[in-house]
SERO-4910 file (N, C-alpha, C, O; in steps of 0.05 Angstrom, whole numbers):
BEGIN
 pado doro    nc1    nc2    nc3   cac1   cac2   cac3    cc1    cc2    cc3    oc1    oc2    oc3
  Unk    A    985    547  -1571   1012    535  -1570   1023    538  -1542   1022    560  -1530
  Unk    A   1035    517  -1532   1049    519  -1506   1078    512  -1511   1085    497  -1529
  Unk    A   1094    522  -1494   1123    517  -1496   1136    522  -1470   1123    524  -1449
  Unk    A   1162    524  -1471   1178    529  -1447   1197    552  -1453   1207    555  -1476
  Unk    A   1202    569  -1433   1219    592  -1436   1237    595  -1412   1230    589  -1390
  Unk    A   1261    605  -1417   1280    613  -1397   1283    643  -1399   1291    653  -1420
  Unk    A   1275    657  -1378   1277    687  -1378   1299    695  -1358   1297    689  -1335
  Unk    A   1319    709  -1368   1340    719  -1351   1331    745  -1338   1316    761  -1350
  Unk    A   1340    750  -1314   1332    774  -1300   1303    775  -1294   1291    797  -1295
  Unk    A   1291    753  -1288   1261    751  -1285   1251    759  -1258   1226    758  -1253
  Unk    A   1268    768  -1240   1259    776  -1214   1246    803  -1212   1233    810  -1193
  Unk    A   1250    819  -1233   1239    846  -1233   1237    858  -1261   1248    847  -1280
  Unk    A   1224    880  -1263   1221    897  -1287   1214    881  -1312   1196    864  -1312
  Unk    A   1229    886  -1333   1222    874  -1359   1223    844  -1359   1205    831  -1371
  Unk    A   1242    832  -1346   1244    803  -1346   1219    790  -1333   1208    771  -1342
  Unk    A   1210    803  -1311   1186    793  -1297   1162    796  -1315   1146    777  -1317
  Unk    A   1159    818  -1328   1136    823  -1346   1136    803  -1369   1115    793  -1377
  Unk    A   1159    797  -1380   1161    778  -1402   1153    750  -1392   1138    736  -1406
  Unk    A   1162    743  -1369   1155    717  -1357   1125    714  -1353   1113    694  -1359
  Unk    A   1113    735  -1342   1084    735  -1337   1068    734  -1363   1048    721  -1365
  Unk    A   1078    749  -1383   1065    749  -1409   1064    720  -1421   1043    711  -1430
  Unk    A   1086    707  -1420   1088    680  -1431   1071    660  -1415   1057    643  -1426
  Unk    A   1072    663  -1388   1056    645  -1371   1026    648  -1376   1011    629  -1376
  Unk    A   1017    673  -1380    989    678  -1385    980    665  -1411    956    661  -1416
  Unk    A    999    659  -1429    992    647  -1454    998    617  -1454    999    604  -1475
  Unk    A   1002    605  -1430   1005    576  -1428   1032    565  -1428   1035    540  -1429
  Unk    A   1053    581  -1427   1080    571  -1428   1091    566  -1400   1086    582  -1381
  Unk    A   1106    545  -1396   1121    540  -1372   1145    559  -1373   1157    564  -1394
  Unk    A   1153    569  -1349   1174    589  -1349   1195    583  -1327   1188    578  -1304
  Unk    A   1220    583  -1336   1243    582  -1317   1252    611  -1313   1258    625  -1332
  Unk    A   1253    619  -1288   1260    647  -1281   1288    648  -1270   1294    635  -1249
  Unk    A   1305    662  -1284   1333    665  -1274   1335    691  -1258   1321    710  -1264
  Unk    A   1351    690  -1237   1358    714  -1222   1387    712  -1214   1398    690  -1212
  Unk    A   1399    735  -1210   1426    736  -1200   1427    741  -1170   1440    726  -1155
  Unk    A   1411    761  -1160   1412    767  -1132   1384    771  -1120   1381    771  -1095
  Unk    A   1363    774  -1136   1337    780  -1126   1319    755  -1123   1300    751  -1138
  Unk    A   1327    738  -1104   1312    713  -1100   1283    718  -1093   1265    705  -1102
  Unk    A   1278    738  -1076   1251    744  -1067   1233    752  -1090   1210    744  -1092
  Unk    A   1244    769  -1108   1228    777  -1132   1223    754  -1150   1201    752  -1161
  Unk    A   1243    737  -1154   1239    714  -1172   1218    694  -1160   1202    684  -1175
  Unk    A   1219    690  -1134   1200    672  -1121   1171    684  -1123   1152    669  -1127
  Unk    A   1169    710  -1120   1143    723  -1122   1132    720  -1150   1108    715  -1154
  Unk    A   1149    724  -1170   1141    721  -1198   1132    692  -1203   1113    687  -1218
  Unk    A   1147    673  -1192   1141    645  -1196   1113    638  -1185   1098    623  -1197
  Unk    A   1106    650  -1162   1080    646  -1150   1058    656  -1169   1037    644  -1172
  Unk    A   1063    680  -1180   1043    691  -1199   1041    673  -1224   1019    669  -1234
  Unk    A   1063    663  -1233   1063    646  -1257   1047    620  -1252   1031    611  -1268
  Unk    A   1052    608  -1229   1038    583  -1222   1008    587  -1220    992    568  -1225
  Unk    A    999    611  -1214    971    617  -1212    957    615  -1240    933    612  -1242
  Unk    A    973    616  -1261    963    612  -1288    959    583  -1295    949    576  -1316
  Unk    A    968    565  -1277    966    536  -1282    988    525  -1298    986    503  -1309
  Unk    A   1011    539  -1299   1034    529  -1314   1057    525  -1294   1055    534  -1271
  Unk    A   1078    512  -1303   1101    507  -1286   1119    532  -1285   1122    547  -1304
  Unk    A   1132    535  -1262   1152    556  -1258   1175    545  -1242   1171    531  -1223
  Unk    A   1199    551  -1251   1224    542  -1237   1240    567  -1232   1242    585  -1249
  Unk    A   1253    569  -1209   1270    592  -1202   1298    582  -1201   1305    563  -1186
  Unk    A   1316    595  -1216   1344    587  -1218   1362    611  -1213   1358    632  -1225
  Unk    A   1382    607  -1196   1401    628  -1191   1427    623  -1207   1436    600  -1209
  Unk    A   1438    643  -1219   1463    641  -1233   1476    668  -1237   1462    688  -1242
  Unk    A   1502    669  -1235   1517    693  -1241   1525    691  -1270   1542    675  -1277
  Unk    A   1513    707  -1287   1517    705  -1316   1545    715  -1324   1553    712  -1347
  Unk    A   1560    726  -1306   1588    734  -1311   1606    710  -1307   1630    711  -1315
  Unk    A   1596    688  -1296   1611    664  -1292   1604    644  -1314   1581    635  -1317
  Unk    A   1623    638  -1331   1618    621  -1354   1607    594  -1348   1588    585  -1361
  Unk    A   1617    581  -1327   1607    554  -1320   1578    556  -1311   1562    539  -1318
  Unk    A   1571    576  -1295   1544    579  -1286   1525    585  -1309   1503    575  -1310
  Unk    A   1534    601  -1328   1518    608  -1351   1513    583  -1368   1491    578  -1377
  Unk    A   1534    567  -1372   1531    543  -1388   1512    522  -1375   1499    507  -1389
  Unk    A   1511    522  -1349   1494    503  -1334   1465    512  -1333   1448    496  -1326
  Unk    A   1460    537  -1339   1433    548  -1335   1412    535  -1353   1390    528  -1344
  Unk    A   1418    532  -1379   1398    521  -1397   1391    492  -1390   1368    485  -1389
  Unk    A   1411    475  -1386   1404    447  -1378   1389    446  -1352   1371    429  -1349
  Unk    A   1396    464  -1333   1381    464  -1308   1352    472  -1312   1334    461  -1300
  Unk    A   1348    492  -1329   1320    501  -1335   1304    478  -1349   1281    473  -1342
  Unk    A   1317    465  -1368   1303    443  -1382   1296    421  -1363   1274    410  -1364
  Unk    A   1314    414  -1344   1308    393  -1325   1286    401  -1305   1270    384  -1297
  Unk    A   1285    426  -1298   1266    436  -1279   1238    438  -1290   1218    436  -1275
  Unk    A   1236    441  -1316   1209    444  -1329   1201    418  -1342   1179    416  -1353
***
């Protein structure tokens, strides 16, 4: 089964591991980050190596408008 996922906090630690886990199983992954662009881009490169799509999206989840825009942006990117 393949699908698409949006992982918040995907630039490091648990979020990154979840994103890699899903990518290894054939899922396209949108990686959200707040401040760690370098970590998110590095994770995206690892994900693309699995032959799936990866999108990197920045958003401050404390900002309601940014949060509401995140899911549509992820869907459009994947």
